[in-house]
GUZA-758600 format. One record per atom (N, C-alpha, C): residue number from 1; atom name; x, y, z. Coordinates in steps of 0.2 Angstrom, whole numbers. Each point is the difference from the previous one (the first is absolute). Layout:
{NUM, CA, {X, Y, Z}}
...
END
This chain:
{1, N, {145, 171, -75}}
{1, CA, {-5, -5, 1}}
{1, C, {3, -6, -4}}
{2, N, {-2, -6, 2}}
{2, CA, {3, -6, -3}}
{2, C, {-4, -3, -5}}
{3, N, {-6, 3, -2}}
{3, CA, {-5, -3, -5}}
{3, C, {3, 0, -7}}
{4, N, {-2, -5, -4}}
{4, CA, {2, -1, -7}}
{4, C, {-3, 6, -4}}
{5, N, {4, 2, -5}}
{5, CA, {-3, 6, -3}}
{5, C, {-6, -2, -4}}
{6, N, {-1, -6, -2}}
{6, CA, {-6, -2, -4}}
{6, C, {-6, -3, 4}}
{7, N, {0, 1, 7}}
{7, CA, {-5, -2, 4}}
{7, C, {-5, 5, 1}}
{8, N, {-6, -1, -2}}
{8, CA, {-6, 5, 0}}
{8, C, {-2, 0, 7}}
{9, N, {-1, 6, 3}}
{9, CA, {-3, 0, 7}}
{9, C, {-4, 7, 1}}
{10, N, {-3, 0, 6}}
{10, CA, {-4, 6, 2}}
{10, C, {1, 1, 7}}
{11, N, {0, 6, 2}}
{11, CA, {1, 2, 7}}
{11, C, {-7, 3, 3}}
{12, N, {-1, 0, 6}}
{12, CA, {-6, 3, 3}}
{12, C, {2, 3, 6}}
{13, N, {0, 6, 1}}
{13, CA, {1, 4, 6}}
{13, C, {4, 6, -1}}
{14, N, {4, 2, 5}}
{14, CA, {4, 6, -1}}
{14, C, {7, 0, 3}}
{15, N, {4, 5, -2}}
{15, CA, {6, 1, 2}}
{15, C, {1, 8, 2}}
{16, N, {1, 2, 6}}
{16, CA, {0, 7, 2}}
{16, C, {7, 1, 3}}
{17, N, {2, 7, 0}}
{17, CA, {6, 2, 3}}
{17, C, {-2, 2, 7}}
{18, N, {4, -1, 5}}
{18, CA, {-1, 2, 7}}
{18, C, {-2, 8, 0}}
{19, N, {4, 3, -4}}
{19, CA, {-1, 8, 0}}
{19, C, {-1, 1, -8}}
{20, N, {-5, 4, -2}}
{20, CA, {-1, 1, -7}}
{20, C, {7, 4, -3}}
{21, N, {1, -1, -6}}
{21, CA, {6, 2, -3}}
{21, C, {-2, 6, -5}}
{22, N, {3, 6, 1}}
{22, CA, {-1, 6, -4}}
{22, C, {1, -2, -8}}
{23, N, {-4, 2, -4}}
{23, CA, {1, -2, -7}}
{23, C, {6, 4, -3}}
{24, N, {2, 6, 2}}
{24, CA, {5, 3, -3}}
{24, C, {7, -3, 0}}
{25, N, {0, -5, 5}}
{25, CA, {7, -4, 0}}
{25, C, {0, -6, -3}}
{26, N, {-6, -2, -3}}
{26, CA, {0, -7, -3}}
{26, C, {-4, 0, -7}}
{27, N, {2, 5, -4}}
{27, CA, {-3, 1, -7}}
{27, C, {0, -6, -4}}
{28, N, {6, -3, -1}}
{28, CA, {1, -5, -5}}
{28, C, {-4, -6, 3}}
{29, N, {1, -2, 6}}
{29, CA, {-4, -5, 3}}
{29, C, {-7, 0, 0}}
{30, N, {-3, 7, 1}}
{30, CA, {-7, 1, 0}}
{30, C, {-2, -1, -7}}
{31, N, {3, 2, -5}}
{31, CA, {-2, -1, -7}}
{31, C, {0, -8, -2}}
{32, N, {5, -4, 3}}
{32, CA, {0, -7, -1}}
{32, C, {-6, -3, 3}}
{33, N, {-2, 2, 6}}
{33, CA, {-6, -3, 3}}
{33, C, {-7, 2, -4}}
{34, N, {0, 7, -2}}
{34, CA, {-6, 2, -4}}
{34, C, {-1, -4, -6}}
{35, N, {6, -2, -3}}
{35, CA, {0, -4, -7}}
{35, C, {-3, -7, 2}}
{36, N, {-1, -2, 6}}
{36, CA, {-3, -7, 1}}
{36, C, {-7, 1, 3}}
{37, N, {-4, 5, -2}}
{37, CA, {-6, 1, 3}}
{37, C, {-5, -5, -2}}
{38, N, {2, -5, -4}}
{38, CA, {-4, -6, -2}}
{38, C, {0, -5, 6}}
{39, N, {5, 1, 4}}
{39, CA, {1, -5, 5}}
{39, C, {0, 3, 7}}
{40, N, {2, 6, 1}}
{40, CA, {-1, 3, 7}}
{40, C, {-3, 7, 0}}
{41, N, {-3, 2, 5}}
{41, CA, {-3, 7, 1}}
{41, C, {5, 3, 5}}
{42, N, {2, 6, -2}}
{42, CA, {4, 4, 5}}
{42, C, {-4, 4, 5}}
{43, N, {2, 0, 6}}
{43, CA, {-4, 4, 5}}
{43, C, {5, 6, 3}}
{44, N, {-3, 6, 1}}
{44, CA, {4, 5, 2}}
{44, C, {-3, 4, 6}}
{45, N, {4, 4, 3}}
{45, CA, {-2, 4, 6}}
{45, C, {2, 7, -2}}
{46, N, {-4, 5, 2}}
{46, CA, {2, 7, -1}}
{46, C, {-2, 2, -7}}
{47, N, {1, 7, -2}}
{47, CA, {-2, 3, -6}}
{47, C, {5, 4, -2}}
{48, N, {0, 2, -7}}
{48, CA, {5, 4, -3}}
{48, C, {7, -1, 1}}
{49, N, {4, 5, 3}}
{49, CA, {7, -1, 1}}
{49, C, {1, -5, 5}}
{50, N, {-5, -1, 5}}
{50, CA, {1, -4, 6}}
{50, C, {-2, -8, -2}}
{51, N, {-2, -1, -6}}
{51, CA, {-2, -7, -2}}
{51, C, {5, -5, 1}}
{52, N, {-2, -6, 3}}
{52, CA, {5, -5, 2}}
{52, C, {-3, -7, -2}}
{53, N, {4, -4, -2}}
{53, CA, {-2, -7, -1}}
{53, C, {0, -4, 6}}
{54, N, {-6, -3, 1}}
{54, CA, {-1, -4, 6}}
{54, C, {1, -7, -1}}
{55, N, {-2, -3, -6}}
{55, CA, {2, -7, -2}}
{55, C, {-4, -2, -6}}
{56, N, {-1, -6, -1}}
{56, CA, {-4, -3, -5}}
{56, C, {-5, -5, 2}}
{57, N, {-6, 0, -4}}
{57, CA, {-5, -5, 2}}
{57, C, {-1, -4, -6}}
{58, N, {0, -7, 0}}
{58, CA, {-1, -4, -6}}
{58, C, {-8, -2, 0}}
{59, N, {-2, -2, -6}}
{59, CA, {-7, -2, -1}}
{59, C, {0, -7, -1}}
{60, N, {-4, -4, 3}}
{60, CA, {-1, -7, -1}}
{60, C, {-6, -1, -5}}
{61, N, {3, 0, -6}}
{61, CA, {-5, -1, -6}}
{61, C, {4, -3, -6}}
{62, N, {-4, -3, -4}}
{62, CA, {3, -3, -6}}
{62, C, {5, 4, -4}}
{63, N, {-2, 6, -1}}
{63, CA, {5, 4, -4}}
{63, C, {6, 2, 3}}
{64, N, {1, -2, 7}}
{64, CA, {7, 1, 3}}
{64, C, {4, -6, 0}}
{65, N, {-1, -5, -3}}
{65, CA, {4, -5, -1}}
{65, C, {6, 2, -5}}
{66, N, {6, -1, 2}}
{66, CA, {6, 2, -4}}
{66, C, {6, -4, 1}}
{67, N, {5, 0, -4}}
{67, CA, {6, -4, 1}}
{67, C, {3, 3, 6}}
{68, N, {3, -5, 3}}
{68, CA, {4, 2, 7}}
{68, C, {5, 5, -1}}
{69, N, {3, 0, -6}}
{69, CA, {5, 6, -2}}
{69, C, {-3, 7, 1}}
{70, N, {-6, 1, -2}}
{70, CA, {-3, 6, 1}}
{70, C, {-1, 2, 7}}
{71, N, {-3, -5, 4}}
{71, CA, {-1, 1, 7}}
{71, C, {7, 1, 4}}
{72, N, {5, -3, -3}}
{72, CA, {7, 1, 3}}
{72, C, {2, 7, -1}}
{73, N, {-1, 2, -5}}
{73, CA, {2, 7, -2}}
{73, C, {-3, 5, 5}}
{74, N, {-7, -1, 1}}
{74, CA, {-3, 4, 5}}
{74, C, {3, 0, 7}}
{75, N, {1, -6, 2}}
{75, CA, {3, -2, 7}}
{75, C, {7, 4, 0}}
{76, N, {4, -1, -5}}
{76, CA, {7, 3, 0}}
{76, C, {-1, 7, 1}}
{77, N, {-4, 3, -4}}
{77, CA, {-1, 8, 1}}
{77, C, {-2, 2, 7}}
{78, N, {-5, -4, 3}}
{78, CA, {-2, 2, 7}}
{78, C, {6, -1, 4}}
{79, N, {4, -5, -1}}
{79, CA, {6, -1, 5}}
{79, C, {5, 5, -1}}
{80, N, {1, 3, -6}}
{80, CA, {5, 5, -2}}
{80, C, {-3, 7, 4}}
{81, N, {-6, 1, -1}}
{81, CA, {-3, 6, 4}}
{81, C, {1, 0, 7}}
{82, N, {-1, -6, 3}}
{82, CA, {1, -1, 7}}
{82, C, {7, 1, 2}}
{83, N, {5, -3, -4}}
{83, CA, {7, 0, 2}}
{83, C, {2, 8, -1}}
{84, N, {-1, 3, -5}}
{84, CA, {2, 7, -1}}
{84, C, {-3, 5, 4}}
{85, N, {-6, -2, 2}}
{85, CA, {-3, 5, 5}}
{85, C, {0, -1, 7}}
{86, N, {3, -6, 2}}
{86, CA, {1, -2, 7}}
{86, C, {-7, -1, 3}}
{87, N, {-4, -4, -4}}
{87, CA, {-7, -2, 2}}
{87, C, {0, -8, 1}}
{88, N, {-5, -2, 4}}
{88, CA, {-1, -7, 1}}
{88, C, {-6, -2, -4}}
{89, N, {0, -6, -3}}
{89, CA, {-6, -2, -4}}
{89, C, {-5, -4, 5}}
{90, N, {-6, 1, 0}}
{90, CA, {-6, -3, 3}}
{90, C, {-4, -4, -5}}
{91, N, {0, -7, 1}}
{91, CA, {-3, -4, -5}}
{91, C, {-6, -4, 3}}
{92, N, {-6, 0, -4}}
{92, CA, {-6, -4, 2}}
{92, C, {-2, -2, -7}}
{93, N, {3, -6, -3}}
{93, CA, {-2, -2, -6}}
{93, C, {1, -7, -1}}
{94, N, {-5, -3, -4}}
{94, CA, {1, -7, -2}}
{94, C, {1, -1, -7}}
{95, N, {2, -6, -3}}
{95, CA, {1, -1, -7}}
{95, C, {-3, -7, -2}}
{96, N, {-1, 0, -6}}
{96, CA, {-2, -7, -3}}
{96, C, {4, 0, -7}}
{97, N, {3, -6, -1}}
{97, CA, {4, -1, -6}}
{97, C, {-1, -6, -4}}
{98, N, {1, 0, -6}}
{98, CA, {-1, -7, -4}}
{98, C, {5, -5, 2}}
{99, N, {6, 2, 1}}
{99, CA, {5, -6, 2}}
{99, C, {1, -1, 7}}
{100, N, {-1, 5, 4}}
{100, CA, {2, -1, 7}}
{100, C, {-6, 0, 5}}
{101, N, {-6, 1, -3}}
{101, CA, {-6, 0, 5}}
{101, C, {-1, 6, 3}}
{102, N, {-3, 0, 6}}
{102, CA, {-1, 6, 4}}
{102, C, {5, 1, 6}}
{103, N, {0, 6, 2}}
{103, CA, {5, 2, 5}}
{103, C, {-1, 7, 3}}
{104, N, {4, 2, 4}}
{104, CA, {0, 7, 3}}
{104, C, {6, 4, -2}}
{105, N, {-1, 6, -1}}
{105, CA, {6, 5, -1}}
{105, C, {3, 2, 7}}
{106, N, {6, -1, 1}}
{106, CA, {3, 2, 6}}
{106, C, {6, 4, -1}}
{107, N, {2, 4, 5}}
{107, CA, {6, 5, -1}}
{107, C, {5, -2, 5}}
{108, N, {6, 0, -2}}
{108, CA, {6, -1, 5}}
{108, C, {2, 6, 4}}
{109, N, {5, -1, 4}}
{109, CA, {2, 6, 4}}
{109, C, {4, 5, -4}}
{110, N, {2, -2, -6}}
{110, CA, {3, 5, -5}}
{110, C, {-4, 3, -5}}
{111, N, {-7, -1, 1}}
{111, CA, {-5, 3, -5}}
{111, C, {1, -3, -7}}
{112, N, {1, -7, 0}}
{112, CA, {-1, -4, -6}}
{112, C, {-6, -4, 0}}
{113, N, {-4, 0, -5}}
{113, CA, {-6, -4, 0}}
{113, C, {1, -7, -3}}
{114, N, {-4, -5, 4}}
{114, CA, {1, -7, -2}}
{114, C, {-7, -3, -1}}
{115, N, {0, -5, -5}}
{115, CA, {-6, -4, 0}}
{115, C, {1, -6, 4}}
{116, N, {-5, -1, 5}}
{116, CA, {0, -5, 5}}
{116, C, {-5, -5, -2}}
{117, N, {1, -5, -3}}
{117, CA, {-6, -5, -2}}
{117, C, {-2, -4, 6}}
{118, N, {-6, -2, -1}}
{118, CA, {-4, -4, 5}}
{118, C, {5, -6, 2}}
{119, N, {1, -1, 7}}
{119, CA, {4, -5, 2}}
{119, C, {7, 2, 2}}
{120, N, {2, 6, -2}}
{120, CA, {6, 3, 1}}
{120, C, {0, 4, 7}}
{121, N, {6, 0, 3}}
{121, CA, {0, 4, 7}}
{121, C, {1, 8, -2}}
{122, N, {-4, 4, 1}}
{122, CA, {1, 7, -1}}
{122, C, {7, 3, 3}}
{123, N, {1, -3, 6}}
{123, CA, {6, 2, 4}}
{123, C, {6, -1, -4}}
{124, N, {1, -6, -4}}
{124, CA, {6, -1, -4}}
{124, C, {1, 5, -5}}
{125, N, {-6, 3, -3}}
{125, CA, {1, 5, -5}}
{125, C, {2, 7, 3}}
{126, N, {-3, 1, 6}}
{126, CA, {2, 7, 4}}
{126, C, {7, 0, 2}}
{127, N, {3, -6, 1}}
{127, CA, {7, -1, 2}}
{127, C, {4, -1, -6}}
{128, N, {-3, 0, -6}}
{128, CA, {4, -1, -7}}
{128, C, {3, -7, 1}}
{129, N, {-2, -5, 3}}
{129, CA, {2, -7, 0}}
{129, C, {-5, -4, -5}}
{130, N, {0, 3, -6}}
{130, CA, {-5, -3, -5}}
{130, C, {4, 0, -7}}
{131, N, {-4, -2, -5}}
{131, CA, {3, -1, -6}}
{131, C, {-1, 6, -5}}
{132, N, {-3, 6, 3}}
{132, CA, {-2, 5, -4}}
{132, C, {6, 4, -3}}
{133, N, {6, 0, 3}}
{133, CA, {5, 4, -3}}
{133, C, {6, -4, 0}}
{134, N, {0, -7, -1}}
{134, CA, {5, -4, -1}}
{134, C, {4, -1, -6}}
{135, N, {-4, 3, -6}}
{135, CA, {3, -1, -6}}
{135, C, {7, 4, -1}}
{136, N, {5, -4, -2}}
{136, CA, {7, 3, -1}}
{136, C, {1, 2, -7}}
{137, N, {2, 6, -1}}
{137, CA, {2, 2, -7}}
{137, C, {6, -3, -2}}
{138, N, {1, -1, -7}}
{138, CA, {6, -2, -2}}
{138, C, {6, 5, 1}}
{139, N, {6, -2, 1}}
{139, CA, {6, 5, 1}}
{139, C, {1, 3, -7}}
{140, N, {1, 6, 1}}
{140, CA, {2, 4, -6}}
{140, C, {6, 4, 1}}
{141, N, {3, 2, -6}}
{141, CA, {6, 5, 0}}
{141, C, {-3, 7, 2}}
{142, N, {4, 3, 4}}
{142, CA, {-2, 7, 2}}
{142, C, {2, 5, -4}}
{143, N, {-4, 4, -3}}
{143, CA, {2, 6, -4}}
{143, C, {0, 6, 4}}
{144, N, {6, 3, 1}}
{144, CA, {0, 7, 3}}
{144, C, {-3, 5, -4}}
{145, N, {-4, 4, 4}}
{145, CA, {-4, 6, -3}}
{145, C, {-1, 5, 5}}
{146, N, {3, 6, -1}}
{146, CA, {0, 5, 5}}
{146, C, {-7, 3, 2}}
{147, N, {-5, -2, -4}}
{147, CA, {-7, 2, 1}}
{147, C, {-4, -5, 4}}
{148, N, {2, -6, 0}}
{148, CA, {-3, -5, 4}}
{148, C, {4, -3, 5}}
{149, N, {-3, 1, 6}}
{149, CA, {4, -2, 6}}
{149, C, {0, -8, 1}}
{150, N, {5, -2, 3}}
{150, CA, {1, -7, 2}}
{150, C, {-5, -1, 6}}
{151, N, {-2, -7, 1}}
{151, CA, {-5, -1, 5}}
{151, C, {2, 2, 7}}
{152, N, {-4, 3, 4}}
{152, CA, {2, 2, 6}}
{152, C, {-6, -2, 5}}
{153, N, {3, -2, 6}}
{153, CA, {-5, -3, 5}}
{153, C, {-4, 5, 3}}
{154, N, {-6, -1, 1}}
{154, CA, {-5, 4, 4}}
{154, C, {-4, -4, 5}}
{155, N, {-1, 3, 6}}
{155, CA, {-4, -4, 5}}
{155, C, {-7, 0, -2}}
{156, N, {-3, -6, 1}}
{156, CA, {-8, 0, -2}}
{156, C, {-2, -4, 6}}
{157, N, {-2, 4, 6}}
{157, CA, {-2, -4, 6}}
{157, C, {5, -4, 2}}
{158, N, {-1, -6, 2}}
{158, CA, {5, -5, 2}}
{158, C, {4, -3, -6}}
{159, N, {-1, 2, -6}}
{159, CA, {3, -3, -5}}
{159, C, {5, 5, -4}}
{160, N, {4, -3, -4}}
{160, CA, {4, 5, -4}}
{160, C, {-1, -1, -8}}
{161, N, {-2, 5, -3}}
{161, CA, {-1, 0, -7}}
{161, C, {6, 3, -4}}
{162, N, {0, 0, -6}}
{162, CA, {5, 2, -4}}
{162, C, {-3, 5, -6}}
{163, N, {2, 6, 0}}
{163, CA, {-3, 5, -4}}
{163, C, {5, 3, -6}}
{164, N, {-2, 0, -6}}
{164, CA, {4, 3, -5}}
{164, C, {-4, 6, -3}}
{165, N, {4, 6, 0}}
{165, CA, {-3, 6, -3}}
{165, C, {3, 3, -6}}
{166, N, {-3, 3, -4}}
{166, CA, {2, 3, -6}}
{166, C, {-1, 8, 0}}
{167, N, {5, 4, -2}}
{167, CA, {0, 7, 0}}
{167, C, {-5, 2, -5}}
{168, N, {-2, -3, -5}}
{168, CA, {-4, 2, -5}}
{168, C, {-7, -3, 1}}
{169, N, {-1, -7, 3}}
{169, CA, {-6, -3, 0}}
{169, C, {-3, -1, 7}}
{170, N, {4, 2, 5}}
{170, CA, {-2, -1, 7}}
{170, C, {2, -7, 2}}
{171, N, {-5, -3, 5}}
{171, CA, {2, -6, 3}}
{171, C, {-1, -6, -6}}
{172, N, {5, -4, 0}}
{172, CA, {-1, -5, -6}}
{172, C, {-3, -7, 3}}
{173, N, {2, -2, 6}}
{173, CA, {-2, -6, 3}}
{173, C, {1, 0, 8}}
{174, N, {-4, -3, 4}}
{174, CA, {1, -1, 7}}
{174, C, {-1, -8, 0}}
{175, N, {6, -3, 1}}
{175, CA, {0, -8, 0}}
{175, C, {2, -2, 7}}
{176, N, {-2, -7, 1}}
{176, CA, {1, -3, 7}}
{176, C, {7, -2, 0}}
{177, N, {4, -1, -5}}
{177, CA, {7, -2, 0}}
{177, C, {4, 4, -5}}
{178, N, {7, 1, 2}}
{178, CA, {4, 4, -4}}
{178, C, {1, -3, -7}}
{179, N, {0, -7, 0}}
{179, CA, {1, -3, -7}}
{179, C, {-6, 2, -5}}
{180, N, {-6, 0, 3}}
{180, CA, {-6, 2, -4}}
{180, C, {0, 7, -2}}
{181, N, {2, 4, 5}}
{181, CA, {1, 7, -2}}
{181, C, {5, 2, -5}}
{182, N, {5, -4, 0}}
{182, CA, {6, 1, -5}}
{182, C, {-3, -2, -7}}
{183, N, {-4, -6, 0}}
{183, CA, {-3, -2, -6}}
{183, C, {-4, 5, -3}}
{184, N, {-5, 3, 4}}
{184, CA, {-4, 5, -3}}
{184, C, {3, 7, -2}}
{185, N, {5, 1, 4}}
{185, CA, {4, 6, -2}}
{185, C, {3, -1, -7}}
{186, N, {3, -6, -1}}
{186, CA, {3, -1, -6}}
{186, C, {-5, 1, -6}}
{187, N, {-6, -3, 1}}
{187, CA, {-5, 0, -5}}
{187, C, {-2, 7, -1}}
{188, N, {0, 4, 5}}
{188, CA, {-2, 7, -1}}
{188, C, {5, 4, -4}}
{189, N, {7, -1, 2}}
{189, CA, {5, 3, -4}}
{189, C, {0, -2, -8}}
{190, N, {-2, -7, -1}}
{190, CA, {0, -2, -7}}
{190, C, {-6, 3, -3}}
{191, N, {-6, 1, 3}}
{191, CA, {-6, 2, -3}}
{191, C, {0, 8, -1}}
{192, N, {3, 3, 4}}
{192, CA, {0, 8, 0}}
{192, C, {6, 3, -1}}
{193, N, {6, -3, 0}}
{193, CA, {6, 4, 0}}
{193, C, {5, -2, -5}}
{194, N, {-1, -5, -4}}
{194, CA, {5, -3, -4}}
{194, C, {-3, 0, -7}}
{195, N, {4, 1, -6}}
{195, CA, {-3, 0, -6}}
{195, C, {-2, -7, -2}}
{196, N, {-4, -1, -5}}
{196, CA, {-3, -6, -3}}
{196, C, {4, -1, -7}}
{197, N, {2, -6, -1}}
{197, CA, {-1, -6, 4}}
{197, C, {5, 0, 6}}
{198, N, {-2, -4, 5}}
{198, CA, {4, -1, 6}}
{198, C, {8, -1, -1}}
{199, N, {4, 4, 2}}
{199, CA, {7, -1, -1}}
{199, C, {3, -6, 4}}
{200, N, {6, -3, -1}}
{200, CA, {2, -5, 3}}
{200, C, {3, 2, 7}}
{201, N, {1, 6, 1}}
{201, CA, {3, 2, 7}}
{201, C, {-4, 7, 2}}
{202, N, {3, 3, 5}}
{202, CA, {-3, 6, 3}}
{202, C, {-1, 5, -5}}
{203, N, {4, 0, -5}}
{203, CA, {-1, 5, -6}}
{203, C, {1, -3, -6}}
{204, N, {-2, 3, -6}}
{204, CA, {1, -3, -6}}
{204, C, {8, 0, -1}}
{205, N, {2, -6, -4}}
{205, CA, {7, -1, -1}}
{205, C, {3, 6, -3}}
{206, N, {-3, 3, -5}}
{206, CA, {3, 6, -3}}
{206, C, {2, 6, 4}}
{207, N, {-4, 0, 6}}
{207, CA, {2, 6, 5}}
{207, C, {6, -2, 3}}
{208, N, {2, -7, 0}}
{208, CA, {6, -1, 4}}
{208, C, {7, 0, -5}}
{209, N, {-1, 2, -6}}
{209, CA, {5, 1, -4}}
{209, C, {4, 6, 1}}
{210, N, {6, 1, -1}}
{210, CA, {4, 6, 0}}
{210, C, {-3, 5, -4}}
{211, N, {0, 6, 2}}
{211, CA, {-4, 6, -4}}
{211, C, {3, 0, -7}}
{212, N, {6, -1, -2}}
{212, CA, {2, 1, -7}}
{212, C, {-2, -6, -4}}
{213, N, {-1, -6, 3}}
{213, CA, {-2, -6, -3}}
{213, C, {-8, 1, -1}}
{214, N, {-3, 3, 5}}
{214, CA, {-8, 1, -1}}
{214, C, {-1, 5, -6}}
{215, N, {4, 5, 0}}
{215, CA, {-1, 5, -6}}
{215, C, {1, -3, -6}}
{216, N, {5, -5, -1}}
{216, CA, {1, -3, -7}}
{216, C, {-6, -5, -1}}
{217, N, {-3, -3, 5}}
{217, CA, {-6, -4, -1}}
{217, C, {-5, 4, -3}}
{218, N, {-2, 6, 3}}
{218, CA, {-5, 4, -2}}
{218, C, {1, 2, -7}}
{219, N, {6, 2, -2}}
{219, CA, {1, 2, -6}}
{219, C, {-1, -6, -5}}
{220, N, {2, -6, 1}}
{220, CA, {-1, -5, -4}}
{220, C, {-7, -2, -1}}
{221, N, {-4, 1, 5}}
{221, CA, {-7, -1, 0}}
{221, C, {-4, 5, -4}}
{222, N, {3, 6, 0}}
{222, CA, {-3, 6, -4}}
{222, C, {1, -2, -7}}
{223, N, {6, -2, -2}}
{223, CA, {1, -2, -7}}
{223, C, {-4, -5, -3}}
{224, N, {-1, -5, 5}}
{224, CA, {-5, -6, -3}}
{224, C, {-7, 3, -1}}
{225, N, {-2, 4, 5}}
{225, CA, {-7, 3, -1}}
{225, C, {-1, 4, -6}}
{226, N, {6, 4, -2}}
{226, CA, {0, 3, -6}}
{226, C, {-1, -4, -6}}
{227, N, {4, -6, 0}}
{227, CA, {0, -5, -6}}
{227, C, {-7, -3, -1}}
{228, N, {-5, 0, 5}}
{228, CA, {-6, -3, -1}}
{228, C, {-4, 4, -5}}
{229, N, {1, 6, -1}}
{229, CA, {-4, 4, -5}}
{229, C, {2, -1, -7}}
{230, N, {5, -4, -1}}
{230, CA, {3, -1, -7}}
{230, C, {-1, -7, -2}}
{231, N, {0, -1, -7}}
{231, CA, {0, -7, -2}}
{231, C, {7, -3, 1}}
{232, N, {1, -6, -1}}
{232, CA, {6, -4, 2}}
{232, C, {6, 3, -2}}
{233, N, {1, 2, -6}}
{233, CA, {6, 3, -3}}
{233, C, {1, 7, 4}}
{234, N, {-5, 4, 0}}
{234, CA, {1, 6, 3}}
{234, C, {2, 0, 8}}
{235, N, {-2, -5, 3}}
{235, CA, {1, -1, 7}}
{235, C, {7, -2, 2}}
{236, N, {4, -3, -5}}
{236, CA, {7, -2, 1}}
{236, C, {4, 4, 4}}
{237, N, {0, 7, -3}}
{237, CA, {5, 5, 3}}
{237, C, {-1, 1, 8}}
{238, N, {-7, -1, 2}}
{238, CA, {-2, 1, 7}}
{238, C, {2, -6, 4}}
{239, N, {-1, -6, -3}}
{239, CA, {2, -6, 3}}
{239, C, {8, 0, 1}}
{240, N, {4, 2, -5}}
{240, CA, {7, 0, 1}}
{240, C, {2, 5, 5}}
{241, N, {-3, 6, 0}}
{241, CA, {2, 5, 5}}
{241, C, {-2, -3, 7}}
{242, N, {-5, -4, 1}}
{242, CA, {-2, -2, 6}}
{242, C, {5, -6, 2}}
{243, N, {2, -4, -5}}
{243, CA, {5, -5, 2}}
{243, C, {7, 3, 2}}
{244, N, {2, 6, -3}}
{244, CA, {6, 3, 3}}
{244, C, {-1, 3, 7}}
{245, N, {-6, 3, 2}}
{245, CA, {-1, 2, 6}}
{245, C, {1, -6, 5}}
{246, N, {-3, -6, -2}}
{246, CA, {0, -6, 4}}
{246, C, {7, -2, 1}}
{247, N, {4, 0, -5}}
{247, CA, {7, -2, 1}}
{247, C, {4, 4, 4}}
{248, N, {-1, 7, 0}}
{248, CA, {3, 4, 5}}
{248, C, {-2, -1, 7}}
{249, N, {-7, -1, 1}}
{249, CA, {-3, -2, 6}}
{249, C, {3, -6, 3}}
{250, N, {1, -5, -4}}
{250, CA, {3, -6, 2}}
{250, C, {7, 0, 2}}
{251, N, {4, 4, -4}}
{251, CA, {7, 2, 2}}
{251, C, {0, 3, 7}}
{252, N, {-4, 5, 1}}
{252, CA, {1, 4, 6}}
{252, C, {-2, -5, 6}}
{253, N, {-5, -4, -1}}
{253, CA, {-3, -4, 5}}
{253, C, {5, -5, 2}}
{254, N, {3, -3, -5}}
{254, CA, {5, -6, 2}}
{254, C, {7, 3, 2}}
{255, N, {1, 6, 0}}
{255, CA, {6, 3, 2}}
{255, C, {0, 0, 8}}
{256, N, {-6, -1, 3}}
{256, CA, {0, 0, 7}}
{256, C, {0, -7, 2}}
{257, N, {-4, -2, 5}}
{257, CA, {0, -6, 3}}
{257, C, {-4, -5, -5}}
{258, N, {4, -5, -2}}
{258, CA, {-3, -4, -6}}
{258, C, {-6, -4, 3}}
{259, N, {0, -3, 6}}
{259, CA, {-5, -4, 3}}
{259, C, {-6, 4, 1}}
{260, N, {0, 7, 2}}
{260, CA, {-5, 4, 1}}
{260, C, {-3, 2, -7}}
{261, N, {4, 1, -5}}
{261, CA, {-2, 2, -6}}
{261, C, {-4, -5, -3}}
{262, N, {2, -7, 0}}
{262, CA, {-4, -5, -2}}
{262, C, {-7, -1, 3}}
{263, N, {0, 1, 7}}
{263, CA, {-6, 0, 3}}
{263, C, {-5, 5, -2}}
{264, N, {3, 7, 0}}
{264, CA, {-5, 5, -2}}
{264, C, {-2, -1, -7}}
{265, N, {4, -3, -5}}
{265, CA, {-3, -1, -7}}
{265, C, {-5, -5, 0}}
{266, N, {1, -6, 4}}
{266, CA, {-5, -5, 0}}
{266, C, {-7, 3, 3}}
{267, N, {1, 3, 5}}
{267, CA, {-6, 3, 3}}
{267, C, {-4, 5, -4}}
{268, N, {4, 4, -4}}
{268, CA, {-3, 5, -4}}
{268, C, {-3, -4, -6}}
{269, N, {3, -5, -3}}
{269, CA, {-3, -4, -5}}
{269, C, {-7, -3, 2}}
{270, N, {0, -3, 6}}
{270, CA, {-6, -3, 3}}
{270, C, {-6, 5, 0}}
{271, N, {2, 6, 3}}
{271, CA, {-5, 5, 1}}
{271, C, {-3, 3, -7}}
{272, N, {5, 0, -5}}
{272, CA, {-2, 3, -6}}
{272, C, {-5, -6, -3}}
{273, N, {2, -6, 0}}
{273, CA, {-5, -5, -3}}
{273, C, {-6, 0, 4}}
{274, N, {0, 1, 6}}
{274, CA, {-7, 0, 4}}
{274, C, {-4, 5, -2}}
{275, N, {3, 6, -2}}
{275, CA, {-4, 6, -3}}
{275, C, {-2, 0, -7}}
{276, N, {3, -6, -4}}
{276, CA, {-1, 0, -7}}
{276, C, {-8, -1, -2}}
END
């Protein structure tokens, strides 16, 4: 959806699936929708093990005004359920917002929900010839990670979407462009799969050091940690031992490719300062 995150709005109506979706296959999405009981009421079919989610109904009342970001999260969850369950969304809802006034909620052929304000042509939204998904993410360096897939194309009705999945966290994003999918993939890798503070490259610089150099770095660090438990004079022996390990590490590092050694050392220093 194209609405600004700080735009307060309210919806009145319903969003249903063409065929109810069994709950057993959408546990996480179901929990996410239940958490927004202040904005939507969930409707079901069946009972017990045969219970399925039919859709959601919104309430046109003052308590249901909320930031557009909250509504967008609900819509993205409904879109994800439809996509993963091979369902179509059926929409009958209107909205009112502080910034954009009133309009209608429409769904395109790829099961994405759009806010169509008064005066706009709903057909432009259904054909994705609108501004709802025109935001272009900044270009980012791509970090390789075995658990997180690169964006792959998936057919969404007459459109092509781009999906990123994670072996640990499931679907990361389904974007309308490869560039945006790549951006959100990188954000996921940074948030969930790299240490803090964020390293300069795909992995912390220390991991790029030769094994023997890395071992000497660890030994030097251990000596410095020991020295923290002593007053200045008592810490000198540990400092001197750490310096000796550093000299040996420096010698081993510079014995190889000097340019690479300088680069590794600079990156390591920057990452150490960032974590200080």
